[in-house]
C-alpha positions in Angstrom: -39.7 40.0 60.3 -39.3 43.5 61.7 -40.9 44.3 65.2 -43.7 46.8 64.5 -46.5 48.3 66.3 -49.3 50.6 65.3 -50.1 53.9 67.1 -53.6 55.0 67.7 -53.6 57.0 64.5 -52.5 54.0 62.5 -48.9 55.0 61.9 -46.3 52.2 61.9 -43.6 53.0 64.6 -40.6 51.1 65.6 -39.3 50.5 69.0 -36.1 52.0 70.6 -33.0 50.1 71.5 -32.5 48.3 74.8 -29.7 45.6 74.6 -27.0 46.7 72.5 -24.8 43.7 73.1 -26.8 41.1 71.1 -26.4 42.4 67.5 -22.9 41.4 67.4 -23.6 38.1 69.2 -26.4 37.4 66.8 -24.5 38.2 63.7 -21.6 35.7 64.8 -24.1 33.0 65.8 -26.2 33.2 62.6 -23.1 33.3 60.5 -21.9 30.0 62.1 -25.3 28.5 61.7 -25.6 29.1 58.1 -22.4 27.1 57.3 -23.1 24.1 59.5 -23.9 20.8 57.8 -27.6 19.8 57.3 -27.7 17.5 60.4 -27.9 20.8 62.5 -31.6 21.3 63.6 -33.3 23.6 66.2 -33.6 22.9 69.8 -36.9 21.2 69.7 -35.6 18.7 67.2 -32.7 17.8 69.3 -34.9 17.4 72.3 -37.4 15.0 70.6 -35.0 13.4 68.0 -37.5 14.1 65.4 -36.8 15.5 61.9 -38.4 19.1 61.2 -41.2 17.4 59.1 -42.5 15.6 62.2 -43.7 19.0 63.6 -43.9 21.1 60.6 -46.0 20.4 57.6 -43.5 19.6 54.9 -40.8 21.0 56.9 -42.4 24.4 56.4 -41.8 26.2 59.8 -43.8 27.4 61.7 -46.7 25.6 60.2 -47.6 22.7 62.8 -48.5 19.1 62.0 -50.8 17.1 64.5 -47.6 15.9 66.3 -46.4 19.6 66.5 -49.6 20.7 67.9 -49.3 17.8 70.4 -45.8 18.9 71.4 -46.9 22.6 72.0 -50.1 21.6 73.9 -48.0 19.3 76.3 -46.0 22.4 77.2 -42.9 21.7 75.0 -41.9 18.8 77.1 -41.9 15.7 74.9 -38.5 14.2 74.6 -35.5 14.6 76.9 -33.8 17.8 78.0 -31.2 19.1 75.6 -29.3 22.3 74.7 -32.3 24.7 74.7 -30.7 27.3 72.4 -31.5 28.0 68.8 -31.0 30.9 66.5 -32.6 32.3 63.4 -31.8 34.8 60.7 -33.2 36.4 57.5 -31.6 38.2 54.6 -33.7 39.5 51.8 -34.1 41.7 48.7 -37.1 44.1 48.3 -38.3 45.7 45.1 -41.5 47.8 45.0 -43.2 48.1 41.5 -43.4 51.9 41.2 -41.3 54.5 42.9 -40.6 56.9 40.1 -41.4 60.5 40.9 -41.7 59.9 44.6 -39.4 60.8 47.6 -36.9 57.9 47.9 -37.4 58.0 51.6 -40.7 56.3 51.1 -38.7 53.2 49.8 -35.7 52.6 52.0 -33.4 49.9 50.7 -35.4 49.4 47.6 -33.4 47.2 45.2 -30.8 46.5 47.8 -29.9 43.1 49.6 -30.2 43.4 53.3 -29.8 41.3 56.6 -33.2 42.1 58.2 -32.2 40.6 61.5 -32.6 37.5 63.6 -33.5 35.7 66.7 -32.1 33.8 69.6 -34.3 31.2 71.1 -34.3 29.6 74.6 -36.8 26.9 74.3 -37.6 23.4 75.4 -38.3 21.1 78.4 -37.6 22.3 82.0 -39.3 19.6 83.9 -41.8 16.8 82.9 -44.5 19.3 83.2 -43.0 22.6 82.6 -41.6 24.0 79.4 -41.0 27.4 77.5 -40.6 29.1 74.2 -38.8 32.3 74.6 -37.6 34.6 71.5 -35.4 37.6 71.7 -35.2 39.3 68.3 -32.7 41.8 66.7 -34.1 44.1 64.0 -31.3 45.5 61.9 -33.5 48.4 60.7 -35.6 49.2 63.9 -35.6 53.1 63.5 -33.8 55.8 61.8 -31.8 58.6 63.5 -31.8 62.4 62.7 -29.4 61.7 60.0 -31.6 59.1 58.4 -29.4 56.4 59.1 -30.9 53.0 60.3 -30.3 51.9 63.9 -30.8 48.2 64.9 -32.2 47.2 68.3 -33.1 44.1 70.2 -36.2 43.4 72.0 -38.5 40.6 73.5 -40.3 38.7 71.0 -42.9 36.0 71.2 -42.7 34.3 74.7 -44.9 31.3 76.0 -44.1 29.7 79.4 -46.3 26.5 80.1 -47.2 24.0 82.7 -49.0 21.0 81.2 -50.2 17.5 82.3 -51.9 14.7 80.4 -54.5 12.1 81.8 -54.8 9.3 79.2 -56.3 5.6 79.1 -58.5 3.7 77.0 -61.5 5.9 77.5 -60.1 9.3 77.7 -57.2 11.6 76.7 -57.1 14.9 78.4 -54.4 17.5 78.2 -54.5 20.4 80.3 -52.4 23.3 81.4 -51.5 26.9 82.0 -49.9 29.4 79.9 -48.0 32.8 80.7 -47.3 34.7 77.4 -46.9 38.1 75.8 -48.9 38.1 72.7 -52.7 36.9 72.6 -52.8 33.8 70.2 -49.2 33.1 70.4 -50.2 30.0 72.6 -52.6 28.8 69.9 -51.8 25.3 68.4 -53.2 26.3 64.9 -51.7 28.8 62.4 -55.1 30.5 61.7 -55.0 32.9 64.7 -52.9 36.1 64.3 -49.6 35.4 66.1 -48.5 32.6 63.7 -50.6 33.4 60.8 -49.3 34.0 57.3 -47.1 35.5 56.1 -44.5 33.8 58.2 -41.8 36.1 57.0 -42.1 39.6 55.3 -40.0 42.5 54.1 -39.2 45.3 56.4 -39.3 47.7 53.5 -42.6 47.4 51.6 -45.2 50.1 51.8 -47.6 49.5 54.8 -51.3 50.5 54.8 -52.5 53.0 57.3 -54.0 50.2 59.5 -52.5 47.0 60.3 -55.8 45.3 61.3 -57.7 44.7 64.5 -56.2 45.0 68.0 -56.1 41.2 68.4 -54.1 40.9 65.0 -50.9 41.9 66.5 -51.3 45.4 68.1 -50.7 43.9 71.7 -47.8 41.6 70.7 -45.0 42.2 73.2 -46.9 44.8 74.7 -48.9 42.7 77.3 -48.5 40.1 79.9 -51.2 37.3 80.1 -51.9 34.2 81.9 -54.6 31.5 81.7 -55.6 27.9 81.5 -56.7 25.6 78.6 -57.7 22.0 78.1 -57.7 19.6 75.1 -60.2 16.8 75.5 -59.9 13.5 73.4 -58.0 15.4 70.7 -61.5 17.0 69.8 -62.3 20.0 71.9 -59.9 22.9 72.8 -60.7 25.5 75.2 -58.8 28.4 76.8 -59.5 31.5 78.8 -56.8 34.0 79.5 -56.5 37.5 81.1 -54.1 40.3 79.7 -52.7 43.4 81.3 -49.9 45.9 80.3 -46.5 44.4 80.6 -44.9 47.1 82.8 -43.4 47.1 86.2 -42.5 43.5 87.2 -43.9 42.2 84.0 -41.7 44.3 81.7 -39.3 41.4 81.0 -41.8 40.3 78.3 -41.9 43.9 76.8 -38.1 44.8 76.7 -37.2 47.1 74.0 -40.6 48.9 74.0 -40.4 52.5 75.0 -43.0 53.8 77.3 -44.6 56.1 74.7 -44.9 53.2 72.2 -46.5 50.6 74.6 -50.2 50.3 74.4 -51.6 50.6 77.9 -54.5 48.5 79.0 -56.8 49.2 81.9 -56.9 46.3 84.3 -57.3 42.6 83.1 -58.7 42.1 79.7 -60.1 38.6 78.7 -59.2 36.6 75.8 -61.0 33.2 75.1 -60.8 30.4 72.6 -62.8 27.4 71.5 -62.0 24.9 68.8 -63.1 21.6 67.4 -60.6 19.3 66.0 -60.5 15.9 64.3 -57.6 13.7 62.9 -58.1 10.9 60.6 -55.4 9.1 58.7 -53.3 11.7 56.9 -56.0 14.3 57.3 -56.8 16.8 60.0 -59.3 19.7 60.4 -60.2 22.4 62.8 -63.0 24.9 63.2 -62.9 27.6 66.0 -64.0 30.9 67.5 -61.9 33.3 69.6 -62.3 36.8 71.0 -60.8 39.6 73.1 -62.4 42.4 75.2 -59.9 45.2 75.7 -59.9 48.6 77.4 -57.1 50.7 76.1 -56.1 54.1 77.3 -56.0 56.7 74.4 -52.7 58.3 75.6 -50.0 55.7 76.1 -48.0 58.2 78.4 -51.0 59.1 80.5 -52.9 56.0 81.3 -55.8 57.6 83.1 -59.4 58.4 82.5 -61.8 57.0 79.9 -60.5 54.1 77.6 -61.3 52.8 74.2 -63.3 49.8 74.4 -62.5 47.1 71.8 -64.6 44.0 71.1 -62.9 41.6 68.7 -64.3 38.3 67.7 -63.1 35.8 65.2 -63.8 32.6 63.5 -61.1 30.3 61.9 -60.6 27.0 60.2 -57.7 24.7 59.0 -57.4 21.6 56.9 -54.5 19.8 56.6 -53.2 16.6 54.6 -49.8 15.3 55.4 -48.5 12.0 53.8 -45.1 12.0 52.4 -44.2 13.3 49.9 -47.2 15.7 50.0 -48.1 18.4 52.6 -51.2 20.5 52.0 -52.5 23.1 54.6 -55.6 25.4 53.9 -56.4 28.0 56.6 -59.0 30.7 56.8 -59.7 33.3 59.5 -62.1 36.2 59.8 -61.9 38.9 62.6 -64.5 41.6 63.4 -63.7 44.5 65.7 -65.9 47.2 67.0 -64.1 50.0 69.0 -66.0 52.5 71.1 -63.7 55.6 71.5 -63.1 57.4 74.6 -65.2 60.7 74.7 -62.3 62.9 74.7 -61.2 61.5 71.3 -64.5 62.5 69.7 -64.4 65.8 71.5 -60.9 66.6 70.3 -61.7 65.5 66.7 -59.2 62.7 66.8 -61.9 60.4 65.4 -64.8 61.4 63.4 -67.3 58.6 64.7 -68.2 57.5 68.4 -67.3 54.0 67.4 -65.8 52.3 64.4 -65.6 48.7 63.0 -62.6 46.9 61.3 -62.8 43.5 59.5 -59.8 41.3 58.6 -60.1 38.2 56.4 -57.4 35.8 55.1 -57.5 32.6 53.3 -54.3 30.8 52.5 -53.5 27.5 50.7 -49.9 25.8 50.7 -48.3 22.9 49.2 -45.1 21.3 49.9 -43.6 18.4 47.9 -40.9 16.1 49.5 -40.3 18.5 52.2 -38.0 20.5 49.6 -40.4 22.4 47.0 -43.5 24.4 48.0 -45.6 27.3 47.4 -48.6 29.2 48.6 -51.5 31.5 47.5 -53.1 33.9 50.0 -56.0 36.2 49.7 -56.2 39.1 52.4 -58.7 41.8 53.1 -58.9 44.6 55.7 -62.1 46.8 55.6 -64.5 48.8 58.0 -66.0 51.9 58.6 -64.8 55.2 57.0 -63.4 57.8 59.5 -61.7 60.7 58.0 -60.1 61.9 61.2 -58.8 58.4 62.2 -57.3 57.7 59.0 -56.1 61.2 57.9 -58.4 61.3 54.9 -60.1 64.2 53.0 -58.9 67.5 51.7 -58.4 70.9 53.1 -60.3 74.2 52.0 -57.9 74.5 49.0 -58.6 71.0 47.9 -55.2 69.7 48.7 -55.2 66.1 50.3 -54.6 66.3 54.0 -52.3 63.2 53.8 -49.0 62.7 52.2 -47.9 61.0 49.0 -47.5 57.2 49.1 -48.8 57.0 52.8 -52.0 59.1 52.4 -55.4 57.8 52.6 -57.7 60.1 50.6 -60.9 58.1 51.3 -60.3 58.0 55.1 -61.1 54.3 54.9 -59.0 51.1 55.9 -59.9 49.0 52.9 -56.8 47.1 51.6 -56.8 43.9 49.8 -54.9 41.7 47.5 -53.1 38.3 46.8 -49.8 36.9 48.1 -48.1 34.5 45.9 -45.0 32.7 47.3 -42.6 29.8 46.0 -39.9 28.4 48.2 -37.1 25.7 48.1 -36.0 23.8 51.3 -32.5 22.5 50.3 -31.8 21.3 53.8 -34.3 21.3 56.8 -32.7 24.4 58.5 -32.8 26.9 55.6 -35.7 28.0 53.3 -35.1 30.3 50.0 -38.1 31.9 48.8 -39.7 34.6 46.6 -42.9 36.4 47.7 -45.1 38.7 45.6 -47.7 41.1 47.0 -50.3 42.3 44.5 -52.7 44.9 45.8 -56.2 45.5 44.3 -57.2 48.2 46.8 -54.7 50.1 49.2 -55.7 52.8 51.9 -59.5 52.9 50.9 -59.1 52.9 47.0 -57.6 51.1 43.9 -56.6 54.4 42.1 -55.3 57.7 43.3 -55.6 56.5 46.9 -53.4 59.2 48.4 -54.9 62.0 46.4 -51.5 62.5 44.5 -52.1 60.0 41.8 -50.6 56.9 43.4 -52.6 53.7 42.6 -52.7 50.4 44.8 -50.9 48.3 42.3 -48.0 50.7 42.5 -47.2 49.2 45.9 -46.9 45.7 44.6 -43.9 44.1 46.1 -41.4 41.4 45.3 -39.5 40.0 48.3 -36.7 37.4 47.9 -35.4 35.9 51.1 -33.1 33.4 52.7 -34.3 32.2 56.0 -32.2 30.1 58.2 -32.6 28.5 61.7 -30.3 26.2 63.6 
């Protein structure tokens, strides 16, 4: 659940602190929430008067049912105004399969129970046509100081402000609206696009590959401000067009907690688009869609001038869902292809090896929940693309020594990482989930064996994450 961004060289960085008052408040609120009786439900439930399973498949938040998607598309306005506050917290235990002989700094908090952090939400109906979803998140392990101690910080997280209306009679059903948000795809009603895609919760301490995926797959989250319009016709055709720019100046309230040097800087307005066909019948629903982003990104976050990197992302996705008590089944698939043409100075300086590179991301997930209490999921994921020794830090020097570092290195200079995520969980009451998640890697940073040049294999990074996730 940690808030992370990827720098142009693929290194994961964490954002500096901004609001120092919230950690104490959040800790108190989450502690109170976790001892409340099972009747306690989040703000949207109080607004609509519905149980969690009405909006979430089998009660598995944030996976939406057809009703949950309708609630989102109509601008979070169904029901009556109520107290718009909710909180969420995650505690967990992380264990990496193989850490022997390695610097312990590569595996912080390995084998330790931790409170990863939590969120405060201001969400719900403002008027009959206006609603909002605003998330502020505290990351307990946001960064490390010079003494190696972890320091927490609070920042803007997902935000989605909407105006929506609906024209409905015996011959038509048209929902239309406008969205202002800070994360391309956060406004999407399906869980197959990146903002709400699986994994829904994840350890802050597992070893991360050298690339997190395409630009559209999270690299612009909480970095940008975007606005657009959408429509949903006869519960069949969804269409949206939005424009995104850097969230600085007046728009910086949606990127609070991101330092200037960490913020991705876009040139001008950058278009995002989405088309999807959806069909509901009985207990079943299905969707197939396409989406894309055209982005011009300055190579130097602190000097947003001159030539830009040009990224062209296009994706296809699909979802099938069966929800009929006591069963809830959801299957999602998505594929994103990205081509980035690098700014000429990056090529001249040797920061990249190729004038352009490609990156592909594929995910396939199936989940099942019985009786809104017991569930599990199985996911296959794969990231691949062109080899670029300079971009990923691969290769060896003149003495044959790998240019990268143990554990984090990428000898092949390739982004290939793939594997399987298995998860089981228990929802004893609708506001708490207890689960165990296991990541099994086949390839990591371009290879299955000796991927870093120092003898580490992909399977050595297999990770167990046991968690308690509560929301009130």
